[in-house]
C-alpha positions, 0 to 999 in steps of 0.5 A, spaced: 240 706 333 240 699 332 245 697 336 243 691 342 247 691 349 246 686 354 243 690 361 241 688 367 235 692 369 235 696 376 228 699 377 222 701 374 221 708 372 215 713 373 211 710 367 212 702 368 218 701 364 224 697 365 231 702 367 237 700 365 244 703 364 248 702 358 255 701 357 256 709 354 254 710 362 247 713 359 240 710 362 235 707 358 228 705 359 226 697 355 218 696 356 216 690 359 222 688 363 223 688 370 228 690 376 233 684 376 232 681 369 237 681 364 236 682 357 239 684 350 236 690 349 236 694 341 236 702 342 230 705 338 231 712 339 236 716 343 238 724 345 243 726 350 239 725 356 237 718 355 235 712 350 229 708 349 230 700 346 226 694 347 227 687 349 230 683 343 232 677 349 230 676 356 236 672 359 235 671 366 227 672 368 225 676 375 221 672 380 217 678 380 213 675 373 207 672 372 207 673 363 213 670 359 215 676 355 212 677 349 205 677 352 203 683 351 196 685 355 193 691 351 191 697 356 194 693 361 202 695 361 204 692 368 200 685 367 207 682 366 208 684 375 205 680 381 200 683 384 204 684 390 210 686 387 205 692 383 203 694 389 210 696 393 212 699 386 206 704 386 208 705 394 214 707 393 213 711 386 208 715 391 213 716 397 220 718 391 215 722 388 214 727 395 222 726 397 225 727 389 220 731 386 216 735 391 223 735 395 219 734 402 225 730 407 224 723 407 223 722 414 217 727 414 214 723 407 216 717 411 212 718 417 205 720 413 206 715 408 201 710 410 200 702 407 196 703 399 190 700 399 190 694 394 185 693 389 178 689 392 178 685 387 184 687 382 180 683 375 176 686 371 174 691 375 173 697 369 166 700 368 168 704 363 172 701 356 173 705 349 175 700 344 178 702 336 175 699 331 178 695 326 175 691 321 169 691 324 173 688 331 173 692 337 181 693 339 185 695 345 191 700 344 197 695 346 201 701 350 208 698 347 207 697 341 201 702 340 198 698 336 190 696 336 190 689 338 185 684 340 183 683 347 185 677 348 182 674 356 181 680 358 183 682 364 182 689 366 174 690 363 167 688 367 165 680 363 159 684 360 163 688 356 166 681 353 159 679 352 157 685 348 164 686 344 162 679 341 154 681 339 157 687 337 162 684 332 157 679 330 153 685 327 158 688 324 161 682 321 154 681 318 153 688 315 161 691 315 161 699 316 166 705 315 161 710 319 165 708 326 172 709 329 170 706 335 166 704 340 165 706 349 162 702 353 160 704 360 156 700 365 154 698 373 154 691 376 150 694 382 144 697 377 145 693 371 145 699 367 149 699 360 150 705 356 154 705 349 157 710 344 158 709 337 164 715 335 165 717 328 170 722 326 167 724 318 168 731 317 161 731 313 156 735 315 153 732 322 146 732 319 149 726 314 153 723 320 147 722 324 142 720 318 147 715 315 148 712 322 140 712 324 139 708 316 144 704 318 141 702 326 135 701 322 138 697 317 141 692 322 141 688 328 144 692 332 139 695 337 136 688 338 143 685 339 145 688 344 138 688 348 138 681 348 146 679 349 145 685 355 138 681 358 142 674 356 147 677 362 142 680 367 143 687 365 139 693 362 140 696 356 140 703 357 142 708 351 146 708 345 149 715 343 154 718 337 159 721 339 162 725 332 169 727 333 171 730 327 177 734 330 184 732 332 182 735 339 175 732 339 178 725 339 184 727 344 179 729 350 173 725 348 168 731 346 164 733 339 157 733 338 153 727 342 146 725 339 142 721 342 140 714 338 137 710 343 134 710 350 137 715 354 144 717 355 145 717 361 147 710 366 146 710 374 151 707 378 150 706 386 156 709 391 155 708 398 149 708 398 148 715 394 145 714 387 149 717 381 146 718 373 152 718 369 151 721 362 155 720 357 162 723 356 161 725 364 168 723 368 166 718 374 171 713 377 173 706 373 173 701 379 168 702 383 169 698 390 176 701 390 173 708 389 169 707 396 176 705 399 179 712 397 172 716 398 173 713 406 179 714 407 179 722 405 172 722 409 176 721 415 179 728 413 172 731 412 168 729 417 170 734 423 168 740 418 163 745 418 164 745 410 167 742 404 169 746 399 170 741 393 174 744 387 174 740 380 168 737 382 165 734 376 159 731 377 158 731 385 161 723 386 166 726 392 163 732 395 156 727 396 159 722 398 163 726 404 158 730 406 155 729 412 148 732 416 149 739 418 155 740 413 155 745 407 158 743 401 160 748 395 162 744 388 166 747 383 167 745 375 168 749 369 163 745 366 156 746 365 155 738 363 158 736 370 154 742 374 148 740 371 150 732 372 152 734 381 146 739 381 142 733 378 144 727 383 144 732 389 137 733 388 136 725 386 139 724 393 134 728 397 141 732 399 140 740 400 146 742 403 150 742 397 150 748 391 155 747 385 157 753 380 160 752 374 166 757 375 173 755 374 177 753 381 183 759 379 178 764 379 175 763 387 175 768 392 175 764 398 172 771 402 165 771 398 164 763 399 160 764 406 163 758 408 163 756 416 169 754 419 173 750 420 172 748 412 176 743 408 178 744 401 178 738 397 181 737 390 181 733 384 185 736 379 186 733 372 192 730 371 196 736 370 194 738 377 194 744 380 192 751 377 198 755 380 193 761 380 189 756 385 196 754 389 197 762 391 189 764 393 189 757 397 196 759 401 193 766 402 186 764 404 190 758 408 183 754 410 183 749 416 185 744 411 186 741 404 184 734 402 189 733 395 186 726 391 191 725 385 192 720 380 200 723 378 204 723 384 208 727 380 204 733 378 201 732 385 208 732 388 210 739 384 204 742 387 206 740 395 211 741 393 209 750 394 204 748 399 208 744 404 214 749 403 211 755 405 211 752 412 203 754 412 201 747 411 204 740 413 204 733 409 199 729 415 197 723 411 199 720 405 194 713 402 196 710 396 191 707 393 190 701 387 185 704 382 188 702 376 191 694 377 196 691 372 197 699 370 203 704 372 197 708 375 196 710 382 191 714 386 193 717 392 189 721 397 194 726 401 191 730 408 194 737 409 193 741 416 194 748 417 
């Protein structure tokens, strides 16, 4: 611990850290450094298998570096890497996960791999931001230091969020409060709707926290300031909710009790010509133009199907975007609020050939669905991947196609190891999509055919 050594960085790990080798032969992971860079590192933690450290002196700089070392951008762990190099890194990451974790032969993976789809506009693309409130300032968490920092010159958030941060901070400056811990901003550049959420971690009775919040809003210019900031930028302030997340689980899952404080508890978005109503707390893609490219890629796999089974369907955005006249869609999710929203979105767009149910994907009985063949099963699971019971049921039922949309190539590769390794399915197409520029995250859409 605390020892320093000069090393050469040889690659990037799955989470974007530089990887080098100490003189002992042990791998070390170092944030914010790039392949070919030579740096002095200080060991900060060590296990029997690997070490972690920080760069204390960058001696040789990569030609792919676009930020001076030390100029971290909160929330953007690859902001120091050129965009072209970042695309190559993400494409290689998906390929390597499939080969090394999925145990799929390299020639099969390389035959199925398609070039990564770059982001339409890699700057200020996020329609959903969560800020930590520290001393009246709205901050982001630095992924390297884990500290709350001023966003500085923002490269991720919508421009309107920058304007709103300034307006909200002015109110907090003039009327300091410890009522709130976070502020969540969501909105659409297409409908010009803005939805905000204040987050409290108070353990007091809910009615006390709600009453204190309402008194604060009545005594300050917060609502007027937000409304004026939105109108000045050509947006509409749709609504403000309060989320009380008093437990560690609620904080981690962004759950808890929600109360409407002003306006509506939703905003509207347009994606591939469909209108979606997104309620506070509901999952929705954060990069709309790139989500459209992702869904168009998936649509090529479903357009010849008679039916689509959308598992982990959320608010229905994927299934409803893929659905064509004459097809039948069934969507499943475990969250009642998500299914209510999916039904609402189906009705909002005049779609009658879709049905949504509150049901765990792994408990599905394929034989009772009554969906016509050929069927494509679409799965867009959380980061942990598919439930293994669902994998077994897919292999038993054997739908014609499986379209797997993933935000984590490691867990996706684990699942594909079982599906492709069974010999029932072949890997037909793998398309990485840069949904999250300037971060190590990558989205992937995969087609498996019987």
